[in-house]
C-alpha positions as CSV (number, residue, x, y, z in Angstrom):
1,M,16.7,4.5,16.5
2,N,17.9,8.1,16.2
3,A,17.0,10.5,19.0
4,T,13.8,12.4,18.4
5,R,14.5,15.9,17.1
6,R,12.3,18.7,18.3
7,V,12.0,22.1,16.6
8,L,9.7,24.8,18.1
9,L,8.8,27.5,15.7
10,Q,7.0,30.7,16.6
11,A,7.0,34.1,15.0
12,G,9.5,32.8,12.4
13,A,12.2,31.9,15.0
14,A,13.4,28.4,15.5
15,A,14.9,26.9,18.7
16,V,16.4,23.4,18.2
17,T,17.0,20.9,20.9
18,L,18.2,17.3,20.6
19,G,17.3,14.4,22.8
20,G,15.1,11.4,23.0
21,G,13.5,12.0,26.4
22,G,12.0,14.8,28.4
23,A,8.6,15.4,29.7
24,R,6.0,17.0,27.4
25,A,6.2,20.6,28.5
26,Q,4.6,22.4,25.6
27,A,1.2,24.0,26.0
28,D,-1.9,22.3,24.6
29,D,-2.3,25.0,22.0
30,T,0.9,23.9,20.1
31,I,0.4,22.1,16.8
32,R,2.9,19.1,16.7
33,I,4.1,17.6,13.5
34,G,6.0,14.3,13.5
35,V,8.3,13.4,10.6
36,L,8.6,9.6,10.6
37,T,11.3,8.8,8.1
38,D,14.4,6.8,7.3
39,L,17.3,8.5,9.2
40,S,19.8,5.7,9.0
41,G,18.9,3.1,6.4
42,P,19.0,2.6,2.6
43,Y,16.5,5.4,1.9
44,K,18.1,8.0,4.2
45,D,19.2,10.2,1.2
46,G,15.9,10.1,-0.5
47,Q,13.9,10.8,2.7
48,G,15.6,11.4,6.1
49,P,17.1,14.7,7.2
50,V,16.0,16.6,4.0
51,S,12.3,15.5,4.6
52,V,12.7,17.0,8.1
53,A,14.2,20.2,6.8
54,C,11.3,20.6,4.3
55,A,8.7,20.2,7.1
56,E,10.6,22.7,9.2
57,Q,10.7,25.1,6.3
58,A,6.9,25.0,5.9
59,A,6.5,25.5,9.7
60,A,8.9,28.4,9.7
61,E,7.2,30.2,6.7
62,F,3.8,29.6,8.2
63,T,4.6,30.9,11.7
64,A,6.4,33.9,10.3
65,A,3.1,34.9,8.7
66,N,1.0,33.7,11.6
67,P,2.9,34.4,14.8
68,G,-0.1,33.5,17.0
69,I,0.0,29.8,16.1
70,K,2.8,27.7,17.7
71,V,4.2,24.8,15.7
72,E,6.6,22.0,16.8
73,V,8.3,19.6,14.5
74,L,9.6,16.3,15.8
75,S,11.4,13.5,13.9
76,A,12.2,9.8,14.4
77,D,13.7,6.9,12.5
78,H,11.3,4.1,11.5
79,A,14.3,2.0,10.4
80,N,12.2,0.5,7.6
81,R,10.5,-1.7,10.1
82,P,6.7,-1.7,10.4
83,D,6.9,-2.6,14.1
84,T,9.4,0.2,14.9
85,G,7.5,2.8,12.8
86,L,4.1,2.0,14.3
87,S,5.5,1.9,17.8
88,V,6.9,5.4,17.3
89,L,3.6,6.5,15.9
90,R,1.6,5.3,18.9
91,R,4.0,6.8,21.3
92,W,3.9,10.2,19.6
93,L,0.1,10.2,19.5
94,D,-0.4,8.9,23.1
95,Q,2.4,10.6,24.9
96,R,3.8,13.5,22.8
97,G,0.6,15.1,21.6
98,V,1.5,14.8,17.9
99,D,-1.4,15.9,15.6
100,I,-0.1,14.9,12.2
101,V,2.6,12.4,11.1
102,T,4.3,13.0,7.8
103,D,6.7,11.3,5.3
104,I,6.1,7.7,6.5
105,G,8.5,6.4,3.8
106,N,7.4,2.7,3.9
107,S,4.1,1.4,2.4
108,A,3.7,-1.2,5.1
109,I,4.1,1.4,7.8
110,A,1.7,3.7,6.0
111,I,-0.9,1.0,5.6
112,G,-0.5,0.1,9.3
113,A,-0.8,3.7,10.4
114,R,-4.3,3.9,8.8
115,S,-6.1,2.3,11.6
116,I,-4.1,4.0,14.3
117,V,-4.8,7.6,13.1
118,M,-8.4,6.7,12.5
119,E,-8.7,5.4,16.1
120,K,-7.0,8.5,17.6
121,D,-8.6,10.9,15.1
122,K,-5.1,12.2,14.0
123,I,-3.6,12.5,10.6
124,A,-1.2,10.5,8.4
125,L,0.3,12.6,5.5
126,V,2.2,10.1,3.3
127,T,4.8,11.7,1.0
128,S,7.4,8.9,0.5
129,A,5.6,5.6,0.6
130,G,4.3,4.8,-2.9
131,S,1.6,2.1,-2.9
132,S,-1.5,3.3,-4.8
133,D,-3.6,1.2,-2.4
134,L,-3.2,4.1,0.1
135,T,-6.0,5.9,-1.8
136,G,-7.7,2.7,-2.9
137,K,-8.6,-0.1,-0.5
138,H,-6.6,1.4,2.3
139,C,-8.0,5.0,2.0
140,S,-9.0,6.8,5.2
141,P,-10.7,10.1,6.1
142,N,-7.6,10.7,8.3
143,S,-5.0,10.0,5.7
144,M,-3.6,11.7,2.6
145,H,-1.2,10.6,-0.1
146,W,0.8,13.6,-1.3
147,S,3.7,13.6,-3.7
148,W,3.3,10.6,-6.0
149,D,2.2,7.0,-6.1
150,S,2.9,3.9,-8.1
151,W,0.0,4.4,-10.5
152,C,1.2,7.9,-11.4
153,L,4.7,6.8,-12.1
154,A,3.6,3.6,-13.9
155,K,1.4,5.5,-16.3
156,S,4.1,8.0,-17.2
157,N,6.9,5.4,-17.5
158,G,5.2,2.4,-19.0
159,T,3.1,4.1,-21.6
160,A,5.9,6.3,-23.1
161,L,8.5,3.5,-23.2
162,V,6.2,1.1,-25.0
163,E,5.3,3.8,-27.5
164,A,9.1,4.4,-28.1
165,G,9.6,0.7,-29.0
166,G,10.2,-0.9,-25.6
167,D,7.5,-3.4,-25.9
168,T,8.9,-6.3,-23.9
169,W,9.7,-5.9,-20.2
170,F,11.5,-7.7,-17.3
171,F,11.1,-6.6,-13.7
172,V,13.6,-6.7,-10.8
173,T,11.4,-6.1,-7.7
174,P,12.1,-5.9,-4.0
175,D,9.8,-8.1,-1.9
176,Y,7.7,-5.5,-0.1
177,A,4.4,-3.7,-0.6
178,F,5.5,-0.9,-2.8
179,G,7.6,-3.0,-5.1
180,H,4.7,-5.4,-5.8
181,A,2.3,-2.4,-6.3
182,A,4.7,-0.7,-8.7
183,Q,5.2,-3.9,-10.7
184,A,1.4,-4.5,-10.9
185,D,0.7,-0.9,-12.0
186,L,3.5,-0.9,-14.6
187,T,2.4,-4.2,-16.0
188,A,-1.1,-2.9,-16.5
189,F,0.1,0.2,-18.5
190,V,2.7,-1.8,-20.5
191,E,0.0,-4.3,-21.6
192,K,-2.6,-1.6,-22.2
193,A,-0.1,0.1,-24.5
194,G,0.5,-3.2,-26.4
195,G,3.6,-4.4,-24.7
196,R,4.4,-7.7,-22.9
197,V,6.0,-8.7,-19.6
198,L,8.5,-11.5,-20.2
199,G,9.4,-12.2,-16.6
200,A,10.2,-10.9,-13.1
201,V,12.2,-11.7,-10.1
202,N,11.7,-10.7,-6.4
203,Y,14.6,-10.2,-4.1
204,P,14.7,-10.0,-0.3
205,F,14.6,-6.5,1.2
206,P,16.6,-5.0,2.9
207,Q,19.2,-7.8,3.0
208,T,20.2,-7.8,-0.7
209,T,23.2,-5.8,-2.0
210,E,24.4,-8.2,-4.7
211,F,22.1,-8.3,-7.7
212,S,24.2,-10.3,-10.2
213,S,21.9,-13.4,-10.3
214,F,18.8,-11.3,-10.8
215,L,20.5,-9.3,-13.6
216,L,21.5,-12.4,-15.3
217,Q,17.9,-13.6,-15.4
218,A,16.9,-10.2,-16.8
219,Q,19.6,-10.4,-19.4
220,S,18.6,-13.9,-20.5
221,S,14.9,-12.9,-20.9
222,R,16.0,-10.7,-23.9
223,A,13.5,-8.0,-22.8
224,K,13.9,-4.6,-24.4
225,V,13.3,-2.9,-21.1
226,V,14.7,-3.9,-17.7
227,C,12.7,-2.1,-15.0
228,F,13.8,-1.8,-11.4
229,T,10.9,-1.2,-9.0
230,N,13.2,-0.4,-6.1
231,S,14.7,3.0,-5.0
232,G,17.4,4.5,-2.9
233,N,20.6,2.6,-2.4
234,D,19.1,-0.5,-4.0
235,L,18.4,1.3,-7.2
236,V,21.9,2.8,-7.3
237,N,23.5,-0.7,-6.7
238,S,21.2,-2.3,-9.3
239,L,22.1,0.2,-12.0
240,K,25.8,0.2,-11.3
241,Q,25.9,-3.6,-11.5
242,A,23.6,-3.6,-14.6
243,R,26.2,-1.4,-16.3
244,E,29.0,-3.6,-15.2
245,F,27.2,-6.7,-16.6
246,G,26.4,-4.9,-19.8
247,V,22.6,-5.4,-19.4
248,N,22.0,-2.2,-21.4
249,R,23.9,-3.4,-24.4
250,R,22.2,-4.2,-27.7
251,G,19.7,-1.4,-27.1
252,V,18.2,-2.7,-23.9
253,R,16.7,0.3,-22.0
254,L,17.1,0.6,-18.2
255,A,14.1,2.1,-16.5
256,A,13.3,3.0,-12.9
257,A,9.7,2.6,-11.5
258,V,10.7,5.3,-9.0
259,A,13.8,7.3,-9.0
260,Y,14.8,10.6,-7.5
261,V,17.3,13.3,-8.2
262,T,18.8,12.1,-4.9
263,D,19.5,8.7,-6.6
264,V,20.8,10.1,-9.8
265,I,23.4,12.5,-8.4
266,P,25.2,9.9,-6.2
267,M,25.4,7.3,-8.9
268,G,26.7,9.8,-11.4
269,L,25.6,10.7,-14.8
270,E,28.1,8.3,-16.4
271,V,26.0,5.5,-14.9
272,A,22.6,7.0,-14.9
273,Q,22.6,8.7,-18.3
274,G,19.6,7.7,-20.5
275,L,17.6,6.4,-17.6
276,T,14.0,7.3,-17.8
277,V,12.3,8.5,-14.6
278,T,9.1,10.2,-13.6
279,E,9.0,12.8,-10.8
280,T,6.4,15.3,-9.8
281,F,8.9,17.9,-8.7
282,Y,12.3,19.0,-10.0
283,W,14.2,21.9,-8.5
284,D,15.1,23.4,-11.9
285,L,11.7,22.9,-13.5
286,N,10.4,26.5,-13.4
287,D,10.7,29.9,-11.6
288,R,8.6,28.7,-8.6
289,T,10.6,25.5,-8.0
290,R,13.9,27.5,-8.3
291,A,12.5,30.0,-5.7
292,F,11.8,27.2,-3.3
293,M,15.2,25.8,-3.8
294,A,16.8,29.2,-2.9
295,R,14.8,29.3,0.3
296,I,15.4,25.7,1.4
297,A,19.1,25.6,0.5
298,P,20.4,27.1,3.7
299,R,18.8,24.2,5.6
300,L,20.5,21.6,3.4
301,P,24.1,20.3,3.0
302,P,26.0,22.0,0.2
303,Q,24.9,20.9,-3.3
304,K,22.0,18.8,-1.9
305,F,18.9,18.9,-4.1
306,P,15.5,17.7,-2.7
307,N,13.3,15.2,-4.5
308,M,9.5,14.9,-4.9
309,S,9.0,12.9,-1.7
310,Q,11.0,15.3,0.4
311,V,9.3,18.4,-0.8
312,G,6.0,16.8,-0.2
313,N,6.6,17.4,3.5
314,Y,6.9,21.1,2.7
315,S,3.8,21.2,0.5
316,G,1.6,19.0,2.6
317,V,2.6,20.5,5.9
318,L,2.0,24.0,4.6
319,H,-1.5,23.1,3.3
320,Y,-2.2,21.4,6.6
321,L,-1.3,24.5,8.6
322,K,-3.4,26.7,6.4
323,A,-6.4,24.5,7.2
324,V,-5.5,24.6,10.9
325,K,-5.7,28.4,10.6
326,E,-9.1,28.2,8.9
327,I,-10.8,26.0,11.6
328,G,-8.8,27.1,14.6
329,V,-6.1,25.3,16.7
330,A,-8.5,23.9,19.3
331,R,-10.7,22.2,16.8
332,A,-7.7,21.0,14.7
333,K,-6.2,19.3,17.8
334,A,-9.5,17.8,18.7
335,S,-10.2,16.2,15.3
336,G,-7.7,15.4,12.6
337,R,-10.6,14.3,10.4
338,D,-12.0,17.9,10.5
339,V,-8.7,19.3,9.3
340,V,-8.4,16.8,6.5
341,A,-12.0,17.7,5.4
342,M,-11.0,21.4,5.3
343,M,-7.9,20.6,3.4
344,K,-10.0,18.9,0.8
345,R,-12.2,21.9,0.5
346,M,-9.3,24.3,0.0
347,P,-7.3,24.5,-3.3
348,T,-3.7,23.7,-2.9
349,D,-0.9,26.0,-4.2
350,D,2.8,26.1,-3.4
351,D,6.1,26.6,-5.1
352,C,6.9,22.9,-5.3
353,F,3.8,21.5,-7.1
354,G,2.0,24.7,-8.2
355,P,-1.9,24.8,-8.1
356,G,-3.7,21.6,-7.3
357,T,-6.4,19.9,-5.3
358,L,-6.8,17.3,-2.6
359,R,-9.3,14.7,-3.8
360,A,-12.1,13.0,-1.7
361,D,-10.0,9.8,-1.4
362,G,-7.0,11.8,0.0
363,R,-5.0,11.8,-3.3
364,K,-3.2,15.1,-3.9
365,I,-3.5,16.0,-7.6
366,H,-0.9,17.8,-9.6
367,P,1.1,17.2,-12.9
368,S,3.8,14.6,-13.3
369,Y,6.8,14.9,-15.5
370,L,8.7,12.3,-17.6
371,F,12.5,13.0,-17.5
372,E,15.5,11.5,-19.1
373,V,18.8,11.7,-17.2
374,K,21.4,13.8,-19.0
375,S,24.8,12.7,-20.2
376,P,27.8,14.2,-18.4
377,Q,28.4,16.4,-21.5
378,E,24.8,17.8,-21.3
379,S,25.0,18.8,-17.7
380,R,25.8,22.4,-16.8
381,G,26.8,21.6,-13.2
382,P,25.7,20.0,-9.9
383,G,22.0,19.3,-9.8
384,D,21.5,19.7,-13.5
385,V,20.6,16.1,-14.3
386,Y,17.2,16.0,-16.0
387,K,15.8,17.0,-19.4
388,L,12.0,17.1,-19.7
389,L,10.5,14.7,-22.2
390,A,6.8,15.0,-21.4
391,T,4.2,16.4,-19.0
392,T,1.1,14.6,-17.8
393,P,-1.5,17.2,-16.8
394,A,-2.9,17.1,-13.3
395,A,-6.3,15.8,-14.4
396,Q,-4.6,12.7,-16.0
397,A,-1.6,12.1,-13.8
398,F,-3.3,10.0,-11.1
399,R,-5.8,7.1,-11.1
400,P,-9.4,8.2,-11.6
401,L,-11.3,8.4,-8.4
402,A,-13.9,5.8,-9.5
403,E,-11.2,3.2,-10.3
404,G,-9.4,3.1,-6.9
405,G,-11.9,1.2,-4.8
406,C,-11.9,3.8,-2.0
407,V,-15.1,3.5,0.1
408,L,-15.2,7.1,1.4
409,D,-18.1,9.3,0.5
410,H,-17.2,11.0,-2.8
411,S,-20.1,13.4,-2.8
């Protein structure tokens, strides 16, 4: 596991120290934010250090405007292992005084965190894990699901592709919680739009790097759409090998259940061109997203562009800190549930997602966008990878509250 990273921000200044140990020396009036993410594994580029930077950016902006409130940001690697992630979470809450854990880029860890944060009355802010069950049967008064979920992406991707003629589908799915949830949600939208699923194959995660046998099954199905419900390095490898095998010949469309700008850029437009993806944030979408990009860029490596999961740490942490200010630091540290309740009463608004709301089931509501990856000839330079095909308004972008099965009081 990577060493815990600690950032203390007050009055807009940041002091950074590195180290895994050390006694808890900060005063009890410090708000502590833990970024639990993939710092070394296959999803490092889509979560990882950039997620940490986005949380730090939110803390820096907030403390610059509110110098009387102290904020500390910590980070740790969950290594894509539920036992590791939940062990870090318990240690943070029990020994480090962490008040809110964010990112949590693994659905199994996010689901496991539910009971822990409820028991400790702390907060889980999920920005990277995608299972829509997190605001359904696994909803919690101490948890929020911020940037996107499998239902949101499935509606945008599945419906539009069937309407465009892609009425038969084959899925290549990693054998973990989000992969199964994404396939189930996509299947529902494909069938509702009049399409059919001809087959699917599950592969072991994270052991798999060779996808040839799975791609041959997809090719032999003669489906018009081959959809990958993975992400990160797995998606990159899948698409590269699909191009090598010629899976996309004869008009077969390659689709990603979840894909980020951080996937598209490394694989290159030559490989990714024509891929249909849904994101709820794109750095070049409008003036506000470009303004955020200008502010966060100094914290990022050159020509690094954050994705919707990563900026969720900025948006969610900023809204959390605004709620802390409203109810006071002492009350916020005493009860995460009280902070979440305040967050739900306050409208959301930031440069990444624009105006929105936090619903009773913990689902953050904002628009989603259907993009097509540009060809190399269409791109104007680094980071210019998407063209907007369609926008789903906020009111329609996420599963209706009544259909999720969340047992929280919706009054």
